[in-house]
C-alpha positions in Angstrom: -8.3 -10.8 126.8 -10.7 -13.1 128.8 -11.2 -16.8 128.1 -14.7 -16.3 126.5 -13.3 -13.9 123.9 -10.4 -16.3 123.1 -12.9 -19.2 122.6 -15.0 -17.0 120.3 -12.0 -16.0 118.1 -10.9 -19.7 117.9 -14.4 -20.8 116.9 -14.6 -18.0 114.2 -11.3 -19.1 112.7 -12.3 -22.7 112.7 -15.6 -21.8 111.0 -13.7 -19.9 108.3 -11.4 -22.9 107.6 -14.1 -25.5 107.4 -15.5 -26.2 103.9 -18.6 -24.2 103.2 -21.9 -26.0 102.6 -23.2 -25.2 99.2 -26.8 -24.0 99.0 -29.2 -26.7 97.8 -30.1 -26.1 94.1 -33.6 -24.8 93.5 -36.0 -27.1 91.5 -35.7 -24.9 88.4 -32.0 -24.4 88.5 -30.2 -25.1 85.2 -26.4 -25.5 84.6 -25.2 -23.2 81.9 -22.7 -24.1 79.1 -21.1 -21.4 77.0 -20.7 -22.3 73.4 -17.8 -20.6 71.6 -17.8 -20.5 67.8 -17.7 -23.9 66.3 -18.3 -26.0 63.2 -20.3 -29.2 62.5 -19.2 -31.0 59.3 -20.8 -33.6 57.1 -18.4 -36.5 56.3 -18.0 -35.4 52.7 -16.7 -32.0 53.8 -14.4 -33.6 56.4 -12.6 -35.3 53.6 -12.7 -32.3 51.3 -11.0 -30.1 54.0 -8.7 -32.6 55.8 -8.0 -35.2 53.0 -9.5 -38.3 51.6 -10.4 -40.9 54.2 -10.0 -38.3 57.1 -12.2 -38.6 60.2 -12.6 -36.4 63.2 -10.4 -37.2 66.2 -11.5 -36.7 69.8 -9.8 -33.9 71.7 -12.3 -33.6 74.6 -15.7 -35.1 75.3 -18.6 -32.6 75.8 -21.5 -32.6 78.2 -24.0 -34.0 75.7 -23.4 -37.8 75.4 -21.5 -38.8 72.3 -20.5 -35.3 71.4 -16.8 -34.1 71.4 -14.5 -31.3 70.5 -12.2 -32.5 67.8 -8.5 -31.8 67.4 -9.3 -30.5 63.9 -9.8 -26.7 63.3 -10.6 -24.6 60.3 -10.4 -21.0 59.1 -13.7 -19.3 58.5 -13.5 -16.5 55.9 -16.1 -13.8 55.2 -16.2 -10.7 53.0 -14.5 -8.5 55.6 -12.2 -10.8 57.5 -11.4 -14.3 58.8 -11.3 -16.2 62.0 -8.5 -18.8 62.5 -8.6 -22.1 64.5 -12.3 -22.5 64.7 -13.0 -25.8 66.5 -14.8 -28.6 64.7 -17.2 -30.6 66.9 -17.9 -34.3 66.3 -19.1 -36.7 65.3 -19.8 -35.9 61.6 -23.4 -34.8 60.9 -25.7 -35.0 57.9 -25.1 -31.4 57.0 -22.4 -28.7 57.6 -23.3 -25.9 60.0 -21.2 -23.1 61.5 -22.4 -21.4 64.8 -20.9 -18.0 65.6 -21.7 -15.0 67.8 -22.9 -11.6 66.5 -19.5 -10.2 67.3 -17.9 -12.8 65.1 -20.4 -12.0 62.3 -19.4 -8.4 62.4 -15.7 -9.2 62.0 -16.5 -11.6 59.1 -18.8 -9.1 57.4 -21.8 -11.4 57.2 -25.3 -11.4 58.6 -26.3 -14.8 59.9 -29.8 -15.3 61.2 -30.7 -16.2 64.8 -31.8 -19.8 64.4 -32.3 -23.1 66.2 -29.5 -25.6 65.3 -30.4 -27.4 62.1 -32.4 -24.6 60.6 -29.9 -23.5 58.0 -32.1 -22.8 54.9 -31.3 -19.4 53.6 -28.7 -18.7 56.3 -25.4 -16.9 55.7 -22.6 -18.1 53.5 -18.8 -18.3 54.1 -15.7 -20.0 53.0 -14.0 -22.8 55.1 -10.3 -23.3 54.7 -8.6 -26.5 55.9 -5.1 -28.0 55.6 -6.1 -30.1 52.5 -8.7 -28.0 50.8 -11.3 -25.3 50.9 -15.1 -25.1 50.7 -17.5 -22.4 49.6 -20.7 -22.8 51.7 -23.8 -21.1 50.1 -25.6 -21.4 53.4 -25.0 -22.9 56.9 -23.8 -20.0 59.1 -26.2 -19.2 62.0 -26.2 -17.5 65.4 -27.7 -20.2 67.7 -30.9 -19.6 69.6 -30.4 -20.0 73.3 -31.8 -23.4 74.3 -31.9 -26.0 77.1 -31.1 -29.7 76.6 -32.8 -32.0 79.0 -34.0 -35.6 79.3 -37.7 -36.5 79.7 -37.3 -36.9 83.5 -35.8 -33.4 83.7 -38.7 -32.0 81.7 -41.2 -33.7 84.0 -39.4 -32.4 87.2 -39.2 -28.8 85.7 -42.7 -28.8 84.4 -41.8 -28.0 80.8 -42.3 -29.7 77.4 -40.3 -30.1 74.2 -40.6 -27.0 72.0 -41.7 -24.8 74.9 -40.1 -21.3 75.3 -39.0 -20.2 78.8 -37.3 -17.2 80.4 -34.2 -18.0 82.4 -32.8 -15.6 85.1 -29.2 -15.7 86.0 -28.1 -14.0 89.2 -24.6 -12.6 89.5 -22.5 -9.5 89.4 -24.7 -8.4 86.4 -28.1 -10.1 86.8 -29.7 -10.9 83.4 -32.8 -12.6 82.1 -32.8 -14.6 78.8 -36.1 -14.6 77.0 -37.4 -17.2 74.4 -35.0 -20.0 75.5 -36.2 -23.1 73.7 -36.7 -26.4 75.5 -35.2 -29.4 73.7 -36.1 -32.8 75.2 -34.5 -36.2 74.2 -33.7 -39.4 76.0 -29.9 -38.9 75.5 -29.7 -35.3 76.5 -27.9 -34.1 79.6 -29.4 -31.1 81.4 -27.6 -27.9 80.3 -28.5 -24.5 78.9 -26.5 -23.3 75.9 -25.7 -19.7 75.3 -23.0 -18.1 73.1 -20.1 -15.9 74.2 -21.8 -12.6 73.5 -24.7 -13.7 75.8 -22.3 -14.9 78.5 -20.3 -11.7 78.3 -23.4 -9.5 78.7 -24.1 -11.1 82.0 -20.6 -11.8 83.2 -21.5 -15.5 83.2 -18.8 -18.2 83.5 -19.0 -21.8 82.4 -20.9 -23.9 84.9 -22.9 -21.1 86.5 -26.7 -21.7 86.8 -29.9 -20.0 85.8 -33.4 -20.4 87.0 -36.5 -20.9 84.8 -39.0 -18.3 85.8 -41.7 -18.3 83.0 -42.6 -20.3 79.9 -44.9 -20.5 76.9 -45.6 -23.2 74.3 -44.1 -22.9 70.8 -46.5 -20.9 68.6 -47.8 -18.8 71.4 -47.0 -15.0 71.3 -44.2 -14.5 73.8 -45.2 -11.0 74.8 -47.4 -8.1 73.5 -44.5 -6.1 72.0 -45.2 -5.0 68.4 -42.0 -4.7 66.4 -41.7 -1.8 63.9 -42.0 -2.6 60.2 -39.0 -4.3 58.6 -37.7 -2.4 55.6 -34.9 -3.2 53.2 -34.1 -0.2 51.0 -31.6 -1.9 48.6 -31.8 -2.0 44.8 -30.4 -5.5 44.8 -31.6 -7.7 47.7 -29.5 -10.8 48.6 -30.1 -13.9 50.7 -28.1 -12.3 53.5 -30.5 -9.3 53.5 -33.6 -11.4 54.1 -32.5 -14.6 55.9 -32.8 -13.0 59.4 -36.6 -12.5 58.9 -38.1 -16.0 58.9 -41.9 -15.7 58.9 -41.8 -11.9 58.9 -43.3 -9.3 56.6 -40.5 -7.3 54.9 -41.1 -4.0 53.0 -38.9 -3.5 49.9 -38.8 -0.8 47.1 -41.0 -1.7 44.1 -38.1 -1.5 41.7 -35.8 -3.8 43.9 -34.4 -6.9 42.3 -33.9 -10.2 44.3 -31.0 -12.5 43.6 -31.8 -16.1 42.9 -30.7 -17.1 46.4 -32.8 -14.4 47.9 -35.9 -15.6 46.1 -35.1 -19.2 47.4 -34.7 -17.9 51.0 -37.9 -15.9 50.8 -39.8 -19.1 49.8 -38.1 -21.4 52.3 -38.4 -19.0 55.2 -42.0 -18.1 54.4 -41.2 -14.4 54.2 -43.9 -12.0 52.9 -42.6 -9.2 50.7 -44.5 -6.0 50.4 -43.4 -3.7 47.6 -43.8 0.1 48.0 -43.2 3.2 45.9 -40.4 5.4 46.9 -41.9 8.6 48.3 
């Protein structure tokens, strides 16, 4: 082997051993955080489930300032099953909310709506079981809409506004594009896109990977020209769980159908239009 070939081999080996330079992030690149199932509790419910005077204790701080995963966990119970050791996030909030994936919902036997965090009117119900008590929630279980937290400076740099919907493309072993991802802007927010475990699994996405904003529309604008088929519920008794997924939609039901009291309340709160039809 001549000297020139030896030098080339040595240089190739050295190049492999040297730390690789990471590619510079693109201007629209967003870190992705994967949200596993979790629970937010109001203080009254903290004490009901963990004992009088109980408070949530910090296990791990989260990316969003002031938010933490607590040591405390609960059992979530539905009509068809239960999920143990669901993490509570702190600090305590003004209302109790449970965020789960669609897969979780199937195992529990409930039908939570796809909602932005905080929009729990008419959402699914469940039972929470803690070490010192239990709680029947008439509403509060949702599947969280994918969203991006960011500070005003991030929004300015990315050219987006609070309430805007964007598409986010994630490159990887299974490239995937998320539609209707909502922008949430606040001074205290840390830049991060939040998706649930079902969404992450669909794209083989791991915690800390990044996505790129590729399109956007303002809230209230039609996102595309797709016309969905009519929504029909062909039950004799219609419950809140049946209708709570269809906020702002028109739903066709049999003329003889009866709505439970909670279903009527959900229809009003969620501005659902019911159209009654004769069976034919």
